[in-house]
C-alpha positions as CSV (number, residue, x, y, z in Angstrom):
1,X,24.8,-6.6,-46.5
2,X,21.5,-5.0,-47.4
3,X,21.0,-1.3,-46.7
4,X,17.8,-0.6,-44.7
5,X,17.6,2.9,-45.9
6,X,15.5,5.2,-43.7
7,X,13.7,2.4,-41.8
8,X,13.7,3.2,-38.1
9,X,15.5,0.7,-36.0
10,X,13.3,-0.9,-33.3
11,X,14.6,-2.7,-30.3
12,X,14.1,-6.4,-30.1
13,X,11.5,-7.1,-27.4
14,X,11.6,-10.8,-26.7
15,X,10.4,-10.5,-23.2
16,X,6.8,-9.5,-24.0
17,X,5.4,-12.9,-23.1
18,X,7.5,-13.0,-19.9
19,X,6.2,-9.6,-18.9
20,X,2.6,-10.6,-19.5
21,X,3.1,-13.8,-17.5
22,X,4.6,-11.9,-14.6
23,X,1.8,-9.4,-14.5
24,X,-0.7,-12.3,-14.5
25,X,1.1,-13.9,-11.6
26,X,1.2,-10.6,-9.7
27,X,-2.5,-10.0,-10.3
28,X,-3.4,-13.6,-9.2
29,X,-1.8,-13.2,-5.7
30,X,-4.4,-13.2,-3.0
31,X,-2.8,-11.6,0.0
32,X,-4.9,-12.2,3.0
33,X,-5.3,-9.8,5.9
34,X,-3.0,-10.8,8.7
35,X,-4.4,-11.5,12.1
36,X,-2.8,-10.0,15.2
37,X,-2.4,-11.0,18.9
38,X,-4.2,-8.6,21.3
39,X,-0.8,-7.2,22.4
40,X,0.0,-6.1,18.9
41,X,-3.4,-4.5,18.6
42,X,-2.8,-2.6,21.8
43,X,0.6,-1.4,20.5
44,X,-1.0,-0.2,17.2
45,X,-3.7,1.6,19.2
46,X,-1.1,3.4,21.2
47,X,0.9,4.4,18.1
48,X,-2.3,5.7,16.5
49,X,-3.1,7.9,19.5
50,X,0.5,9.1,19.8
51,X,0.6,10.0,16.1
52,X,-2.7,11.9,16.3
53,X,-1.8,14.0,19.4
54,X,1.8,14.7,18.2
55,X,0.6,15.7,14.7
56,X,3.7,14.2,13.2
57,X,4.2,12.4,9.9
58,X,4.1,8.6,10.2
59,X,4.4,5.7,7.8
60,X,1.2,3.6,7.8
61,X,1.3,0.2,6.3
62,X,-2.2,-0.9,5.4
63,X,-4.1,-3.6,3.6
64,X,-6.4,-2.5,0.8
65,X,-7.9,-4.4,-2.1
66,X,-5.7,-7.5,-1.5
67,X,-2.6,-5.3,-1.6
68,X,-0.3,-4.0,1.1
69,X,0.4,-0.2,0.8
70,X,2.6,2.2,2.7
71,X,1.6,5.8,3.1
72,X,3.6,8.7,4.6
73,X,0.9,10.9,6.2
74,X,-0.6,12.6,9.2
75,X,-3.7,11.6,11.2
76,X,-6.0,14.6,11.4
77,X,-9.1,12.9,13.0
78,X,-10.0,9.8,15.0
79,X,-13.5,8.3,14.9
80,X,-13.6,5.6,17.6
81,X,-17.4,5.2,17.1
82,X,-17.0,3.6,13.7
83,X,-13.3,2.5,14.1
84,X,-11.9,4.8,11.4
85,X,-9.4,7.6,11.1
86,X,-9.0,10.5,8.7
87,X,-5.6,11.2,7.0
88,X,-4.2,14.5,5.8
89,X,-5.3,13.8,2.2
90,X,-8.9,13.4,3.5
91,X,-8.7,9.6,3.0
92,X,-10.6,7.7,5.6
93,X,-9.3,4.2,6.6
94,X,-10.5,1.6,9.0
95,X,-8.5,0.5,12.0
96,X,-8.8,-3.1,10.6
97,X,-6.8,-2.1,7.5
98,X,-3.8,-1.0,9.5
99,X,-0.9,-3.5,9.6
100,X,1.9,-1.4,11.0
101,X,2.8,2.2,12.0
102,X,6.4,3.6,12.1
């Protein structure tokens, strides 16, 4: 057996091509914005107003840049004139982006 001396051992990374391929597949996904029945929109509207007046933390699932994100936040302002709301981190989101509220 040959002595390697002071050469640093490096891990064998055979999954580099698999990792790149999975990243490409993830980036190519086009998630479309779901459409809701009027009853579901009414329920979401009620949850938004309840969360605003109770000043409690909620989990908002929203659609942004072809991705679905979940935020734990508070609603600090409602703007019905332009269908937006302001969150505790000063982020403004549209009502159309909201998928679910818990």
